[in-house]
C-alpha positions as CSV (number, residue, x, y, z in Angstrom):
1,M,49.3,-54.5,4.2
2,I,49.4,-51.7,1.7
3,H,52.2,-51.9,-0.9
4,M,53.5,-49.3,-3.3
5,T,55.5,-51.7,-5.6
6,A,54.7,-55.0,-7.3
7,A,57.4,-57.2,-5.8
8,P,56.3,-57.1,-2.1
9,F,52.7,-57.4,-3.1
10,R,53.6,-60.4,-5.2
11,A,55.4,-61.9,-2.2
12,A,52.2,-61.5,-0.1
13,L,50.3,-63.6,-2.7
14,P,52.5,-66.8,-2.8
15,E,49.7,-68.9,-4.5
16,G,48.3,-66.3,-6.9
17,G,44.5,-66.0,-7.1
18,V,41.9,-63.6,-8.3
19,L,42.7,-59.9,-7.9
20,M,40.3,-57.0,-7.9
21,G,41.1,-53.6,-9.4
22,L,39.5,-50.5,-8.1
23,D,39.2,-47.1,-9.8
24,P,38.0,-44.8,-7.0
25,G,36.3,-41.7,-8.1
26,T,34.2,-39.0,-6.3
27,K,30.9,-40.4,-7.6
28,T,31.7,-44.0,-8.5
29,I,34.1,-46.8,-7.9
30,G,35.0,-48.9,-11.0
31,L,35.7,-52.6,-10.2
32,A,37.5,-55.1,-12.4
33,L,38.7,-58.7,-11.8
34,C,41.5,-60.8,-13.2
35,D,41.8,-64.6,-13.6
36,A,43.7,-66.6,-11.0
37,G,46.7,-67.0,-13.3
38,W,47.0,-63.2,-13.7
39,R,46.8,-63.2,-17.5
40,F,43.9,-60.8,-18.2
41,A,41.8,-58.3,-16.4
42,S,38.1,-57.7,-17.2
43,P,35.7,-54.9,-16.2
44,A,33.3,-56.1,-13.5
45,T,30.9,-53.4,-12.3
46,T,30.6,-49.9,-11.0
47,I,29.5,-48.9,-7.6
48,H,27.7,-45.6,-7.3
49,R,29.2,-44.0,-4.2
50,R,27.1,-43.5,-1.1
51,K,28.4,-43.8,2.5
52,F,31.7,-45.6,2.6
53,R,30.2,-48.3,4.8
54,E,27.8,-49.1,1.9
55,D,30.5,-48.9,-0.7
56,K,32.7,-51.2,1.3
57,A,29.8,-53.7,1.7
58,G,29.4,-53.9,-2.1
59,I,33.2,-54.4,-2.5
60,A,33.3,-57.1,0.2
61,A,30.3,-58.9,-1.4
62,L,32.2,-59.2,-4.7
63,I,35.4,-60.2,-2.9
64,A,33.6,-63.1,-1.2
65,A,31.7,-64.2,-4.3
66,R,34.9,-64.3,-6.5
67,E,37.3,-65.4,-3.7
68,V,39.5,-62.4,-4.3
69,R,43.0,-62.7,-2.9
70,G,44.3,-59.1,-3.2
71,L,43.3,-55.5,-4.2
72,V,44.9,-53.2,-6.7
73,I,43.7,-49.6,-6.1
74,G,44.3,-46.9,-8.7
75,L,46.5,-44.0,-7.4
76,P,45.7,-40.8,-9.4
77,L,49.0,-39.0,-9.2
78,N,49.7,-35.6,-10.8
79,M,51.6,-35.7,-14.0
80,D,54.9,-34.9,-12.2
81,G,54.4,-37.9,-9.9
82,S,53.3,-36.0,-6.9
83,D,50.2,-36.7,-4.9
84,S,47.0,-35.1,-6.0
85,P,44.0,-34.5,-3.7
86,R,42.4,-37.6,-5.3
87,A,45.5,-39.6,-4.5
88,Q,45.1,-38.8,-0.9
89,A,41.5,-40.0,-1.1
90,A,42.6,-43.3,-2.8
91,R,45.2,-43.8,0.0
92,A,42.5,-43.2,2.6
93,M,40.3,-45.8,0.8
94,A,43.1,-48.3,1.0
95,R,43.5,-47.7,4.7
96,N,39.8,-48.1,5.2
97,L,39.7,-51.4,3.3
98,G,42.6,-52.7,5.3
99,D,40.4,-54.6,7.7
100,L,39.3,-56.9,4.8
101,E,42.7,-58.5,5.5
102,L,43.8,-58.6,1.9
103,P,47.1,-57.4,0.5
104,I,46.6,-54.0,-1.3
105,L,48.7,-52.6,-4.1
106,M,48.5,-48.9,-4.9
107,W,49.0,-48.5,-8.7
108,D,49.7,-45.4,-10.8
109,E,46.6,-44.7,-12.9
110,R,47.4,-41.4,-14.5
111,W,46.3,-42.4,-18.0
112,S,43.8,-45.2,-17.3
113,T,40.6,-43.2,-17.9
114,V,42.0,-41.6,-21.1
115,A,43.1,-45.0,-22.4
116,A,39.7,-46.6,-21.5
117,T,37.8,-43.8,-23.2
118,R,39.9,-44.2,-26.4
119,A,39.4,-47.9,-26.5
120,M,35.6,-47.5,-26.0
121,I,35.5,-44.9,-28.8
122,D,37.4,-47.3,-31.1
123,Q,34.8,-49.9,-30.3
124,D,32.2,-47.4,-31.6
125,M,30.5,-47.3,-28.2
126,S,27.9,-44.6,-27.7
127,R,28.6,-41.7,-25.3
128,A,25.8,-42.9,-23.0
129,R,27.2,-46.4,-22.9
130,R,30.7,-45.1,-22.3
131,A,29.5,-43.1,-19.3
132,E,28.0,-46.2,-17.8
133,R,31.1,-48.3,-18.2
134,I,34.1,-46.1,-18.1
135,D,35.0,-46.6,-14.5
136,A,35.0,-50.4,-14.7
137,H,37.0,-50.3,-17.9
138,A,39.5,-47.9,-16.3
139,A,39.7,-50.3,-13.3
140,A,40.5,-53.2,-15.8
141,L,43.4,-51.1,-17.3
142,I,44.7,-50.4,-13.8
143,L,44.5,-54.1,-12.9
144,Q,46.1,-55.2,-16.2
145,G,49.1,-52.9,-15.7
146,A,49.6,-54.4,-12.2
147,I,49.3,-58.0,-13.2
148,D,51.7,-57.4,-16.1
149,A,54.2,-56.1,-13.5
150,L,53.4,-59.0,-11.2
151,A,54.2,-61.5,-13.9
152,G,57.6,-59.8,-14.3
153,A,58.0,-60.0,-10.5
154,M,57.6,-63.7,-10.7
155,F,61.0,-64.2,-12.5
């Protein structure tokens, strides 16, 4: 089931568990994971896009290895909140991951890459190193925003 807000997604996860954040791009998919208590999100890895079947196999392998209970997919909206062409692609990815039988939350990610880049620059990370890791860091920011909202949905 694909959810657009935190509360119904939270209801689909009555016992918590590890969540995976995804930052889908045209060339890569950044992946992040959070702890089972939904306190912090960390960058995991980046998948270099090929055919969707291969991308999905990589995502599914990490889901199985970490016993992921739900997915949070970044939704790149336009600044006015309307769907962008990339938002349509993110929604399509969510539909195509639906057969993994995990709850999916679409999460607004308008500023995630900018914020991740600034944080990496503040850490004095080289441009080459940032290029390698930016998508996973953006996925962690997307996931952190969602788990912060989920914590609020618990009360």
